[in-house]
C-alpha positions in Angstrom: 0.0 0.0 0.0 1.3 3.4 -0.9 1.9 6.3 1.6 -1.3 8.0 0.5 -3.3 4.8 0.3 -2.4 4.1 3.9 -3.6 7.6 4.9 -6.9 7.1 3.0 -7.4 4.0 5.1 -6.8 5.8 8.3 -8.8 8.9 7.5 -11.8 6.9 6.4 -14.5 7.9 4.1 -16.2 10.1 6.6 -13.0 12.1 7.2 -12.4 12.3 3.5 -15.7 13.9 2.8 -15.5 16.4 5.8 -12.8 18.6 4.4 -13.4 20.7 1.3 -10.8 22.7 -0.6 -12.1 25.9 0.9 -11.9 24.7 4.5 -11.2 27.4 7.1 -7.7 27.9 8.5 -6.7 25.7 11.4 -5.2 26.8 14.7 -1.5 26.7 15.0 -1.9 24.6 18.2 0.3 25.2 21.3 3.7 25.1 19.6 6.4 26.5 21.8 10.0 27.5 21.2 12.4 24.6 21.3 15.9 24.4 22.8 18.1 23.1 20.0 21.6 21.9 20.1 24.1 24.2 18.5 24.8 21.6 15.8 21.1 21.4 14.9 20.9 25.2 14.8 23.8 25.2 12.4 22.2 22.6 10.1 18.8 24.3 10.1 20.3 27.8 9.6 22.1 26.5 6.5 19.0 24.8 5.3 17.0 28.1 5.3 19.6 30.0 3.4 18.0 31.9 0.5 18.3 30.1 -2.8 15.8 31.7 -5.2 13.6 29.5 -7.4 15.5 29.1 -10.7 14.1 31.0 -13.7 11.6 29.0 -15.6 11.6 26.3 -12.9 7.9 25.6 -13.5 8.4 25.2 -17.2 10.8 22.3 -16.9 9.6 19.4 -19.1 9.4 17.0 -16.2 7.5 19.5 -14.0 5.1 21.2 -16.4 2.4 18.4 -16.2 2.4 18.8 -12.4 2.2 22.5 -12.6 -0.7 22.4 -15.0 -2.7 19.9 -12.9 -2.1 21.6 -9.6 -2.9 25.0 -11.2 -6.3 23.6 -12.4 -7.1 22.4 -8.9 -6.0 25.6 -7.2 -7.7 28.0 -9.6 -10.8 28.6 -7.5 -8.7 29.6 -4.6 -5.9 31.6 -6.3 -7.5 33.3 -9.2 -4.6 35.1 -10.8 -2.7 32.8 -13.1 0.7 34.4 -12.7 0.4 34.3 -8.9 -0.7 30.7 -9.0 2.3 29.8 -11.2 4.8 31.5 -8.8 3.1 29.9 -5.8 3.2 26.4 -7.2 6.8 26.6 -8.5 7.9 27.8 -5.1 6.0 25.1 -3.3 7.6 22.4 -5.5 11.0 23.9 -5.3 11.1 24.4 -1.5 9.5 21.1 -0.8 11.9 19.2 -3.0 14.8 21.2 -1.6 13.8 20.1 1.9 13.3 16.5 0.9 9.5 16.6 1.2 6.7 15.6 -1.1 5.1 18.7 -2.6 1.6 17.1 -2.2 2.2 16.9 1.6 3.2 20.6 1.7 0.1 21.5 -0.2 -2.0 19.6 2.3 -0.3 21.5 5.2 -0.9 24.8 3.5 -4.6 24.0 2.9 -5.2 22.9 6.5 -3.0 25.6 8.1 -4.0 28.7 6.2 -6.5 27.8 3.5 -4.0 29.4 1.1 -4.3 32.8 2.7 -0.9 34.5 2.4 -1.5 36.9 5.4 -3.1 34.4 7.7 -2.3 34.9 11.4 -3.4 32.3 14.0 -4.5 33.0 17.5 -1.1 31.8 18.6 0.7 34.2 16.3 1.8 31.8 13.5 2.0 33.5 10.1 1.6 33.0 6.5 0.8 30.0 4.2 2.5 27.4 6.5 1.7 29.2 9.7 5.3 29.5 10.9 5.8 30.8 14.5 7.9 34.0 14.6 10.4 32.6 17.1 11.9 30.5 14.4 13.4 33.5 12.6 15.5 34.2 15.7 16.1 30.6 16.5 17.5 29.5 13.2 17.6 32.7 11.2 19.1 36.1 11.6 15.9 37.5 13.0 16.2 40.4 10.5 14.5 40.8 7.2 12.8 37.4 7.5 9.3 38.4 6.6 7.1 35.3 7.2 4.4 36.8 4.9 6.9 36.6 2.0 6.0 33.6 -0.1 9.5 32.1 -0.4 10.5 32.9 3.1 7.4 31.3 4.6 7.7 28.2 2.5 11.4 27.8 3.1 11.0 28.0 6.9 7.9 25.8 6.9 9.5 23.1 4.8 12.7 23.1 6.8 10.9 22.9 10.1 8.7 20.0 8.9 11.7 18.2 7.6 13.4 18.7 11.0 10.4 17.1 12.7 10.4 14.2 10.2 14.0 13.5 11.0 13.3 13.6 14.7 10.5 11.1 14.3 12.5 8.8 11.9 10.1 9.5 9.0 6.9 9.0 11.0 4.7 11.5 9.2 1.9 11.3 11.7 4.0 12.3 14.6 6.0 14.9 12.6 2.8 16.7 11.6 1.8 16.6 15.3 5.0 18.3 16.2 4.7 20.8 13.5 1.3 21.9 14.8 2.3 21.6 18.5 -0.3 18.9 19.0 1.8 15.8 19.2 -0.2 12.8 20.3 -3.6 14.2 19.1 -5.1 12.9 15.9 -7.0 15.9 14.6 -4.2 17.8 12.9 -2.3 15.0 11.1 -5.5 13.3 10.1 -6.8 16.6 8.8 -3.7 17.4 6.8 -3.6 14.0 5.2 -7.3 14.1 4.4 -6.6 17.3 2.5 -3.8 15.6 0.6 -5.9 12.6 -0.3 -8.9 14.5 -1.2 -7.4 17.4 -3.2 -3.7 16.9 -3.9 -2.9 13.3 -4.9 -0.9 13.3 -8.1 1.6 10.4 -8.2 3.0 7.8 -5.8 5.4 9.3 -3.4 9.1 8.9 -4.5 11.0 6.8 -2.1 13.8 9.4 -1.9 11.6 12.1 -0.5 10.2 10.5 2.6 11.5 7.1 3.9 9.5 4.1 2.7 8.9 3.2 6.4 6.6 6.2 6.5 4.1 4.2 4.4 3.8 1.8 7.3 3.2 4.4 10.0 -0.1 3.9 11.8 -2.1 6.5 13.8 -1.3 6.6 17.5 
């Protein structure tokens, strides 16, 4: 069974039908600032270094079919075609750069902010991936790191989610719980993966992006 197939089984039909594309933003949970080892800070700081999306990235022959299909699905939410192109190219670039599946990142964005660039949660998380501001001081310079900026927000969000996947040895369920600050509770990881399965499935997850063992992860 594939990674996404496994999550379809866990989410169930009822869960799959409960989350529409225009679902409201979710809470950022109770995420708190971590104490990270200096070596971890160094690695994460290097990971968020700015590397702009290459020119014409979205027009690569191997990527264009994905861009066209995701653009079609997102059109009702992001009306302007050029904005949609930039958004999707950045999602794919930053997700792949962090070793994540872009479909998972789209699910996180849908569930966290409903694709609202300037979303702010009650806990103060910001932007598409609802990144808490303390991260800019923890692993960034703290200066000129505008979490409402598309590339900055996705870069931080993807690096943080990858960090949690590494901590959890590829356990996507638990990594999502950490990302949301709700580790041990089912609502957030189930909601994200329901969004992925309902709206963003595209192709089987490449083994190189998330360990194959993730496909065997069960809800806890």
